[in-house]
C-alpha atoms as a printed R data frame, in Angstrom:
    type eleno elety resid chain resno       x       y      z
1   ATOM     1    CA   MET     A     1 -25.306  -7.149 12.147
2   ATOM     2    CA   THR     A     2 -23.050 -10.155 11.820
3   ATOM     3    CA   LEU     A     3 -19.388 -10.053 10.953
4   ATOM     4    CA   PHE     A     4 -20.128 -11.538  7.535
5   ATOM     5    CA   ALA     A     5 -22.838  -8.993  6.681
6   ATOM     6    CA   GLU     A     6 -20.498  -6.215  7.829
7   ATOM     7    CA   GLN     A     7 -17.882  -7.394  5.318
8   ATOM     8    CA   ASN     A     8 -20.342  -8.136  2.493
9   ATOM     9    CA   VAL     A     9 -19.236 -11.774  2.607
10  ATOM    10    CA   PRO     A    10 -21.808 -14.577  2.562
11  ATOM    11    CA   PRO     A    11 -21.785 -16.683  5.715
12  ATOM    12    CA   PRO     A    12 -19.874 -19.926  5.270
13  ATOM    13    CA   THR     A    13 -21.778 -23.098  4.563
14  ATOM    14    CA   ASP     A    14 -21.541 -26.055  6.923
15  ATOM    15    CA   GLN     A    15 -19.248 -27.722  4.408
16  ATOM    16    CA   ALA     A    16 -16.959 -24.671  4.263
17  ATOM    17    CA   ARG     A    17 -16.886 -24.432  8.079
18  ATOM    18    CA   ASP     A    18 -16.032 -28.114  8.375
19  ATOM    19    CA   PHE     A    19 -13.314 -27.744  5.740
20  ATOM    20    CA   LEU     A    20 -11.723 -24.775  7.585
21  ATOM    21    CA   ALA     A    21 -11.992 -26.635 10.887
22  ATOM    22    CA   GLY     A    22 -10.194 -29.581  9.275
23  ATOM    23    CA   LEU     A    23  -7.462 -27.260  8.007
24  ATOM    24    CA   LEU     A    24  -7.009 -25.863 11.515
25  ATOM    25    CA   LEU     A    25  -6.811 -29.367 12.949
26  ATOM    26    CA   ARG     A    26  -4.125 -30.319 10.422
27  ATOM    27    CA   THR     A    27  -2.323 -26.999 11.057
28  ATOM    28    CA   ALA     A    28  -2.279 -27.831 14.770
29  ATOM    29    CA   GLN     A    29  -0.466 -31.037 13.799
30  ATOM    30    CA   GLY     A    30   2.188 -29.031 11.933
31  ATOM    31    CA   ASP     A    31   0.820 -29.450  8.398
32  ATOM    32    CA   HIS     A    32   2.265 -26.532  6.415
33  ATOM    33    CA   GLN     A    33   0.116 -27.247  3.376
34  ATOM    34    CA   ALA     A    34  -3.072 -27.072  5.464
35  ATOM    35    CA   PHE     A    35  -1.886 -23.791  6.969
36  ATOM    36    CA   SER     A    36  -1.214 -22.372  3.482
37  ATOM    37    CA   GLU     A    37  -4.684 -23.406  2.334
38  ATOM    38    CA   PHE     A    38  -6.247 -21.877  5.468
39  ATOM    39    CA   TYR     A    39  -4.361 -18.646  4.753
40  ATOM    40    CA   LEU     A    40  -5.477 -18.573  1.110
41  ATOM    41    CA   ARG     A    41  -9.113 -19.066  2.066
42  ATOM    42    CA   THR     A    42  -9.193 -16.524  4.906
43  ATOM    43    CA   SER     A    43  -6.551 -13.849  4.340
44  ATOM    44    CA   ARG     A    44  -8.794 -11.579  2.294
45  ATOM    45    CA   GLN     A    45 -11.331 -11.286  5.117
46  ATOM    46    CA   VAL     A    46  -8.588 -10.827  7.715
47  ATOM    47    CA   THR     A    47  -6.853  -8.156  5.651
48  ATOM    48    CA   GLY     A    48 -10.149  -6.305  5.151
49  ATOM    49    CA   LEU     A    49 -10.902  -6.274  8.867
50  ATOM    50    CA   VAL     A    50  -7.369  -5.247  9.816
51  ATOM    51    CA   GLN     A    51  -7.272  -2.422  7.279
52  ATOM    52    CA   ARG     A    52 -10.502  -0.993  8.690
53  ATOM    53    CA   VAL     A    53  -9.020  -0.965 12.196
54  ATOM    54    CA   ILE     A    54  -5.484   0.069 11.236
55  ATOM    55    CA   ILE     A    55  -5.380   2.759  8.595
56  ATOM    56    CA   ASP     A    56  -1.603   2.604  8.067
57  ATOM    57    CA   ARG     A    57  -0.811   0.066  5.335
58  ATOM    58    CA   GLU     A    58   2.570  -1.052  6.744
59  ATOM    59    CA   LEU     A    59   1.110  -1.582 10.206
60  ATOM    60    CA   SER     A    60  -1.798  -3.483  8.653
61  ATOM    61    CA   GLU     A    61   0.572  -5.810  6.812
62  ATOM    62    CA   GLU     A    62   2.567  -6.401 10.015
63  ATOM    63    CA   ALA     A    63  -0.628  -7.157 11.914
64  ATOM    64    CA   VAL     A    64  -1.817  -9.669  9.292
65  ATOM    65    CA   GLN     A    65   1.524 -11.483  9.475
66  ATOM    66    CA   GLU     A    66   1.306 -11.553 13.283
67  ATOM    67    CA   ILE     A    67  -2.267 -12.870 13.125
68  ATOM    68    CA   TYR     A    68  -1.239 -15.832 10.995
69  ATOM    69    CA   ILE     A    69   1.706 -16.533 13.278
70  ATOM    70    CA   VAL     A    70  -0.825 -16.755 16.117
71  ATOM    71    CA   VAL     A    71  -2.973 -19.070 13.975
72  ATOM    72    CA   TRP     A    72   0.024 -21.328 13.317
73  ATOM    73    CA   GLN     A    73   0.979 -21.396 16.990
74  ATOM    74    CA   ASP     A    74  -2.527 -21.614 18.478
75  ATOM    75    CA   ALA     A    75  -4.435 -23.736 15.946
76  ATOM    76    CA   ALA     A    76  -4.748 -26.492 18.563
77  ATOM    77    CA   LYS     A    77  -6.682 -24.063 20.802
78  ATOM    78    CA   TYR     A    78  -9.536 -23.799 18.328
79  ATOM    79    CA   GLN     A    79 -12.626 -25.597 19.640
80  ATOM    80    CA   PRO     A    80 -15.402 -26.237 17.071
81  ATOM    81    CA   THR     A    81 -18.007 -26.259 19.853
82  ATOM    82    CA   THR     A    82 -17.329 -22.608 20.702
83  ATOM    83    CA   GLY     A    83 -17.771 -21.157 17.197
84  ATOM    84    CA   THR     A    84 -16.794 -21.281 13.566
85  ATOM    85    CA   PRO     A    85 -13.167 -21.202 12.425
86  ATOM    86    CA   THR     A    86 -13.854 -17.841 10.793
87  ATOM    87    CA   ALA     A    87 -15.271 -16.356 14.003
88  ATOM    88    CA   TRP     A    88 -12.245 -17.662 15.933
89  ATOM    89    CA   LEU     A    89  -9.882 -16.184 13.351
90  ATOM    90    CA   MET     A    90 -11.659 -12.825 13.137
91  ATOM    91    CA   THR     A    91 -11.599 -12.510 16.937
92  ATOM    92    CA   ILE     A    92  -7.827 -13.007 16.862
93  ATOM    93    CA   ALA     A    93  -7.553 -10.539 13.978
94  ATOM    94    CA   HIS     A    94  -9.611  -7.850 15.683
95  ATOM    95    CA   ARG     A    95  -7.716  -8.164 18.966
96  ATOM    96    CA   ARG     A    96  -4.340  -8.070 17.232
97  ATOM    97    CA   ALA     A    97  -5.338  -5.052 15.123
98  ATOM    98    CA   VAL     A    98  -6.555  -3.132 18.177
99  ATOM    99    CA   ASP     A    99  -3.357  -4.055 20.050
100 ATOM   100    CA   LYS     A   100  -1.296  -2.803 17.093
101 ATOM   101    CA   VAL     A   101  -3.143   0.540 17.070
102 ATOM   102    CA   ARG     A   102  -2.685   0.934 20.825
103 ATOM   103    CA   SER     A   103   0.984  -0.002 20.645
104 ATOM   104    CA   ASN     A   104   1.610   2.439 17.811
105 ATOM   105    CA   GLN     A   105  -0.208   5.230 19.670
106 ATOM   106    CA   SER     A   106   1.749   4.460 22.827
107 ATOM   107    CA   SER     A   107   5.006   4.680 20.881
108 ATOM   108    CA   ARG     A   108   3.989   8.027 19.396
109 ATOM   109    CA   ASN     A   109   3.026   9.298 22.853
110 ATOM   110    CA   ARG     A   110   6.438   8.255 24.243
111 ATOM   111    CA   ASP     A   111   8.216  10.020 21.391
112 ATOM   112    CA   HIS     A   112   6.116  13.122 21.957
113 ATOM   113    CA   ARG     A   113   6.841  13.111 25.708
114 ATOM   114    CA   TRP     A   114  10.539  12.643 25.027
115 ATOM   115    CA   ALA     A   115  10.551  15.510 22.530
116 ATOM   116    CA   ALA     A   116   8.675  17.746 24.976
117 ATOM   117    CA   THR     A   117  11.060  17.056 27.859
118 ATOM   118    CA   ALA     A   118  14.234  17.287 25.795
119 ATOM   119    CA   PRO     A   119  13.407  19.647 22.921
120 ATOM   120    CA   ASN     A   120  17.022  20.671 22.336
121 ATOM   121    CA   ALA     A   121  18.723  17.351 22.989
122 ATOM   122    CA   HIS     A   122  20.446  17.328 19.633
123 ATOM   123    CA   ASP     A   123  21.738  20.911 19.991
124 ATOM   124    CA   GLY     A   124  23.999  19.992 22.905
125 ATOM   125    CA   VAL     A   125  25.455  17.089 20.991
126 ATOM   126    CA   LEU     A   126  26.115  19.199 17.921
127 ATOM   127    CA   ASP     A   127  27.691  21.941 20.044
128 ATOM   128    CA   ALA     A   128  29.914  19.383 21.757
129 ATOM   129    CA   VAL     A   129  30.928  17.999 18.370
130 ATOM   130    CA   ALA     A   130  31.737  21.471 17.022
131 ATOM   131    CA   ASP     A   131  33.669  22.473 20.142
132 ATOM   132    CA   LYS     A   132  35.637  19.280 20.765
133 ATOM   133    CA   MET     A   133  36.287  17.532 17.503
134 ATOM   134    CA   ASP     A   134  37.480  17.957 13.992
135 ATOM   135    CA   ALA     A   135  35.976  16.035 11.070
136 ATOM   136    CA   ARG     A   136  38.215  12.993 11.567
137 ATOM   137    CA   ASN     A   137  37.224  12.601 15.199
138 ATOM   138    CA   LEU     A   138  33.563  13.061 14.308
139 ATOM   139    CA   ILE     A   139  33.726  10.210 11.803
140 ATOM   140    CA   ALA     A   140  35.443   8.028 14.405
141 ATOM   141    CA   SER     A   141  32.712   8.837 16.944
142 ATOM   142    CA   LEU     A   142  29.962   8.036 14.460
143 ATOM   143    CA   ALA     A   143  31.523   4.585 14.180
144 ATOM   144    CA   CYS     A   144  30.185   3.802 17.686
145 ATOM   145    CA   LEU     A   145  26.657   3.911 16.253
146 ATOM   146    CA   SER     A   146  24.848   1.099 14.509
147 ATOM   147    CA   ALA     A   147  24.632   1.455 10.739
148 ATOM   148    CA   LEU     A   148  20.904   2.252 11.010
149 ATOM   149    CA   GLN     A   149  21.451   4.930 13.671
150 ATOM   150    CA   ARG     A   150  24.346   6.464 11.746
151 ATOM   151    CA   GLU     A   151  22.349   6.613  8.505
152 ATOM   152    CA   SER     A   152  19.394   8.334 10.206
153 ATOM   153    CA   ILE     A   153  21.569  10.835 12.090
154 ATOM   154    CA   VAL     A   154  23.630  11.698  9.033
155 ATOM   155    CA   LEU     A   155  20.443  12.332  7.025
156 ATOM   156    CA   ALA     A   156  18.967  14.454  9.832
157 ATOM   157    CA   TYR     A   157  21.952  16.587 10.790
158 ATOM   158    CA   PHE     A   158  24.141  16.629  7.728
159 ATOM   159    CA   GLY     A   159  21.441  16.114  5.098
160 ATOM   160    CA   SER     A   160  19.072  18.571  6.843
161 ATOM   161    CA   LEU     A   161  16.099  16.214  6.469
162 ATOM   162    CA   THR     A   162  13.177  16.145  8.887
163 ATOM   163    CA   TYR     A   163  12.234  12.946 10.676
164 ATOM   164    CA   ARG     A   164   9.279  12.541  8.301
165 ATOM   165    CA   GLU     A   165  11.490  13.049  5.226
166 ATOM   166    CA   ILE     A   166  13.928  10.432  6.539
167 ATOM   167    CA   SER     A   167  11.023   8.047  7.150
168 ATOM   168    CA   VAL     A   168   9.863   8.443  3.554
169 ATOM   169    CA   LYS     A   169  13.384   8.246  2.090
170 ATOM   170    CA   LEU     A   170  14.240   5.031  3.983
171 ATOM   171    CA   CYS     A   171  10.717   3.538  3.805
172 ATOM   172    CA   VAL     A   172  10.752   3.079  7.584
173 ATOM   173    CA   PRO     A   173   7.910   4.020  9.986
174 ATOM   174    CA   LEU     A   174   8.302   7.469 11.565
175 ATOM   175    CA   PRO     A   175   8.402   6.187 15.187
176 ATOM   176    CA   THR     A   176  11.267   3.852 14.248
177 ATOM   177    CA   ILE     A   177  13.256   6.757 12.767
178 ATOM   178    CA   LYS     A   178  12.662   8.838 15.895
179 ATOM   179    CA   SER     A   179  13.820   5.975 18.103
180 ATOM   180    CA   ARG     A   180  16.937   5.374 16.009
181 ATOM   181    CA   ILE     A   181  17.923   9.029 16.160
182 ATOM   182    CA   ARG     A   182  17.122   9.383 19.878
183 ATOM   183    CA   ASP     A   183  19.075   6.231 20.799
184 ATOM   184    CA   GLY     A   184  21.921   7.152 18.458
185 ATOM   185    CA   LEU     A   185  22.211  10.648 19.919
186 ATOM   186    CA   GLN     A   186  22.306   9.258 23.442
187 ATOM   187    CA   ARG     A   187  25.034   6.834 22.407
188 ATOM   188    CA   LEU     A   188  26.933   9.599 20.609
189 ATOM   189    CA   ARG     A   189  26.658  11.867 23.666
190 ATOM   190    CA   THR     A   190  28.153   9.108 25.841
191 ATOM   191    CA   GLN     A   191  30.950   8.636 23.318
192 ATOM   192    CA   LEU     A   192  31.682  12.376 23.155
193 ATOM   193    CA   GLU     A   193  31.716  12.723 26.927
194 ATOM   194    CA   SER     A   194  34.234   9.908 27.212
195 ATOM   195    CA   VAL     A   195  36.470  11.607 24.623
196 ATOM   196    CA   GLY     A   196  36.140  15.050 26.213
């Protein structure tokens, strides 16, 4: 089964292939208008493929953006003798989508390993805060964190929200929230140890 049959899209005509190849050639020369036209004519197919590989909508949107960045940067690498512009593009799209899934899974695995090896990491920090500092000192210590870390930690420990609830509230992917909190807690621990 061909890629086009798989997507219920009729195969491109020779004229359409030549037109897309011309757009890629002009894109390789830095023609923004040609790139925009190439995007308009191909993004629906790319998005469809990416969404089948990556279920998560936000990750799919990121992947599609990355795919078209690759197209912009690598348009000169397209060789008409090796295949159609659509086949070239869909190969890039499939590879990028698979890479995105693997990267996301790897990030989740790292977070899981970290959580398994340090299940009570936050408890020690909270105990140190309670034992060593009053509210004024706590606020001063939170100032050592980035605004994003501080927001996530405050929601987790003072707002009693779970990582998933914070992710939904801030519209940020769950692995990003976990990383912000983990990095922020490590930074806060260092700050507290220097004070104590």
